[in-house]
N, C-alpha and C positions, 0 to 999 in steps of 0.2 A: 503493497500500501504504503505510495505517496501522498509522505506528511504533508509537507513543503508545495509551496503553487510553483518554484522553478527542481527542475533536472539539475543534475549535474554538470552542470558547460555554465550556469549561472549562480550556483555553489562557487568552483570554482571565480568567477569572476569576484560575489562576492572577499572572499577569504585577498585574492589579489587584492582588491580595494580598499583592506584596513591598514595599511601603513601610507597607503597616499591620502586615506584620510584625517588620520591622528598626524601627521604631520603637518598637514598648511597649514599658514599663518593666521593668527586673527586674521579674523571676518569687521569690514569696517560694520554699524552700525547701520541693523536692517531693518524695512517692516515691516506691517500685515499688508503696504500695497506693493510688494515687490516678489511677488510669489511667481515661477516657471511654472510653467505646463509644461507636457510632451502625453504625447497619444500615438501610440506603432499601428495602426492596423498592418498583419501580415495575413497570408493565404499560405496552409501549407495543402500540399498533396502527395500521396506514397501511395506508388502498385506495386502489391505484391505480388507475383506472378507465381505457376503453378508450382506445388500445388495450390498453391494455398490461391487465388484469385480468386484477391483483398484490396477496393481502395478504400483507404481511410486521406481526410480530407480533414482541415480545421480553419476555420473565417477568426479571427483574435483577434480586438479593438483594444486592447488596454489601454487606459486614461490615468494616469499620472497627475500630483502634483505639489510642488515644495513650498509651504507657507518657510520662510524665515522671521521668528518673533525676538528679535534682536540680536548679536552679537554672536549667544553663545546654544539658541534654544532655534530646532529649524522643525517640526510635522510637514507628516509623508501623510499621503491620502491616495489608495488608490482601487483600482480597481478593473474589468474586460468584461466586454460580451465579447461570446465564445459561440461560434456554433460550429464541435462531429456530428461526420459523419462515416458511415461504414456503408457499403454495400459490397456482398459476393453473395453471388449467384441470388438465389431468390429474398437472401436476404437482406435487408435495409431496418438499419436501427440512426439514430438522432437526438442529439442531447442540445439544448439549447437554452442559450439567458444569462443574466449576468452571472458572475464570480464574486466569494466573499471580496465586502471592502478592507482595503490593508491600512492601519493606520500606525501611525507609525512617531517618535518624539525622542529627540534626537542631541542630547543635553550637552555638553563641555567642556572643564574645567582645567584649571592648573595650565594654565601660557595649550589649553589644546593636547594634555599631555594621556588626557584621561576623555574617558564618553562612553556617560552611563545611556540607555537603549529600554524605551517602553514602547509597543507596541500592543491590538489590538486586533485579532481578525473576528469582524461580526459577517456574519450568515446571512449575507445578503446573495448567494448565490444555490444552486439546487442540489442541497449535499443530501436527497432523498431521490431517489430514481427506479424506474419502473422494468423490470422486466426486459422490455423488446430496449428498454437504451441502453442495457448493460453493457453491448457490444461496445458501439460509440464512448464510453465515458473512461471503459476500462480501454482502449485501444491508444487516447490519446495523452495514458497514463506507461507508458513507454519512455522509462529512461533515453534508451536507444535514438530511439525518432527525434528529441528534442521537441516534442511542441512547443506554443508559444504558452498555450496555457494547456497544463497539464491535469487539474482538478476541476470540475467546475464548481465545490463547495465543502467542504466539511467541519459545518460549525461553529460554535461559539470556540476562542481558544489566545490564549496569551502568552505573550512573548517577554524576559524580561535579559538585560543582558550591560555588560561593563565591560569595556577594551582598554588598555593602555600604552601607552610608545614610548618612548625612550632611544634620544641618537648613538649611535656607537660609532663612534669615529665618525666613517663615510654611511653605514647604516642607517636608513632607522631603522627598531625595532621593535615588534607589535604581537600584545596579548588580547586575549579575549574568551570571554565564556559565556553563552545564556542557555538557558533555558526554555518552554515552549508545553503549556499544560492547555490544552483540550478536553469541550466538557463532550458528554456522552453525546449524539446522534441518532439516527433511524437511517439505517443506507440505503433500504432496500425497502421502495412501497408492496406486497406484495398481501394480499388480496387477504383480509381472516387474520396474519400469518403478522404478529409481533418483534422486531430483531433487533436490536441495537448494540451501539460497534463505541468503545469506549477507547481511542488514544490510547497508548501511555507516554509517559512521559522525556520530554526528549530532552538531553541533554547536548551542546555543543563544545567544545574546546579550540583553540584555532591560535593561530605562532607566526608572523609575517613576517618578512624581513627585503627590505631591497634600497636603491641604492641608486645612485647614478652612471653610469658608462657609459662614458661617450659623450657622443650628443643624445642619447636614449635613458632609459632605465632599466634595473635588471630587477623581477621583486620574485619571489620563495616564500608557495606558504606553505603549511598541514591544517589540515582540519582533522579533527577528532567527533563521531558523531554517535550516544549511545541514547539506545533506545528500551524503556519499561514495554515494560510485556505487555499486547492487544487486548483489549475484553472483548471478545467475539460473541454473546450473546450468552455470556456468564462463561466461554472455552477460551481458555487464556494462550495464544501462542506469539511471536516474535520473529520479524521480519528480518534479523542482524542486524548487527555495529556494524559503518563507513570511516573508512579513510580514503579522504580525498590529499591528495598531492599534487601542487601546480608553480608553474613557474609563467614567467613570461618575461617578453626582449623587446623592448622600444631602439630604435635605430636609424639614424641616417646611412641609405649607400648614397655613392653615384650622384647628389643632390635629390635622394627619393628615401622618402621616410620607412622602417619596415616593421612588422610584425610577427611573431614566434613566441608560439602559448602552447604551451598541454597542461592535459591534466589527468590523471589514475585517481581510480576510483574500483575499492576493491569493499564489499562487499559479506561480513564474515557472516557463517553458516547460521541460523534461526530453527524454529523447528513450529510448522501446524499446527492449528487447535489438535488436531487427530493425534500428535505429539513424535507425528515424523520426521524427521529433520530435513530443511531443506535448504539444499544448498548453497554454495558463497556462489556469487558471481564479479568478474572485474570488465569495469571501462576503459578503455586509453582514449585519448583524443589528441588530435594536434594540428592547430593552425596556424596560418601564415597567410598573409597578408602586405601591400606594397601599395603606398598611396606615391600615385600623381597626379601635380600638379599642371592643368592645362584649362585656360582661361578665367583664373576665377574661381575653381573648382573640383578638390580635392577627389580623383579616382582611387580605388581600392579595390584590385582584383585580388582574391581569394581562394588559399583552398586549402581543406580541408578535412582528414583523417581517420576513423570508426575502426573501433574493432567493442567488440559484444561479449563473453566466453564468461558463458553459464559454469554451471558446474561440470566438467568431466576431469574424467583423467587424460593422461597425457597419446595417448591412442584416439583420444574420439577429438582432441583439439580442435584436428583440417573441418571435420565435420556437424560439430559445436558450437562455431565461433559463429559471430554474425559481423560484417561487416561492408561497411561505405565507403564511399568520394564525391566530395561536396566540389563539386565550383561553380565560383560567385564575383559575387561586381558588387559593387557600393560605392553613391558618390555626395558629395556633402554638398550643399551651394546654402546662399545663402537671399532669400526673395523676401521683398517686402517685412521685412522684419523675424521673417523665421524665417532657423534653419530646416531644412530636408535632409532626409537622408533616404531615398531609393535608391531600392533592390532587389535581387533579383540569383538563384542559384539554382542548380541543375545537381542532383542525385543521385547513383547509381553504384547498384553494388548485391548483395544477397543476404538473404537471414535464414538462418537453421531453421529451420522445420522436419516435420517425421510426415512420412507422406501412409495410405491406406492402410500398411500393413504396420506401420510404427517405425521403419526403420530408416534412422534422422537424414536428411539431406536439405541440398541449398535450394532454397529458392529465392532466384533475380530480384530484386530491389532496384527502380526506381524511382524517382519524389520527385518534386519542384519549390520552388515558394519564394511569392514575390510580396514586398514590405515596403510601406511609408513613414517611415519614422518624421517628425516635427517637434520640434522646440519652442517654444515661445519665451524669451526671456525680457523683463523688464526694459 
């Protein structure tokens, strides 16, 4: 079960941003009249070919507002509209609506060396789904495919955290910890039946460090996420703890900006409500981009490689590994007070599957995504 509304790639980005946030110099006085708004509609579609023959698509329109309340306190408010669709043979599954609303406050103390964070997830999204919506709601939660909205809603939840940072020579070193507690909710709408689900507490610890390197920066980080036992209508199960290692390097080569970023997520074995062991997983990702300036715009072609390995011994790695390669391009330009980021990408790969006899096979995977992010600043 996906606990947060973002996948491993987003977790890596958040962890890598820790050092940059903590080392930022004190901001000048700001007021409630200086908000920043962001909207980023995206369309994503994947087709899984034989033997699955399944098409999964999602339209997501996230909206995010940052409101500064003085020089040390900021409040973020975000939500999204999403529509997911799955088609496989005669099967059609759809789920649509608003997601939960995330409200978070960040308070910086002691010359920005300490950041306190508190947040609440309001249940404005669809946390209860009918059986005919199950396929659509389940497919978008797949971290390997990394849909922009990974769940429609998970009920009321609260998060609190603290982060600290210190300069050590040319390095900025930071550490943070956070805990999330979620209320119980009913995930399934089953006639004449009640099914209650209570997620276990989630705790995260992060270490990060970054430093200038030439004309760019080097950032390194590691996150450990521990999950309490979930309660599924009286039956306990565990999804397994996670360790995420990530790194990013930015710089300039031949007058052009470049980015190299990578993460590796390892999920430890858990267990199902039946007591049966749930296998481990490993998800690795490599991202490269080059920024080229042309006529006042920044054009960023990129390549992304990802591999997802589910529980398998050495002899099964080839047949049980899912892989994809994505080639994309993003453009940044300023128009009428807006900063726009149109983007498009094409994906080709394979997904580990089983044929009708239960024999592991590789299903060919193709995909396409397009987006237009817009940033409005005062």
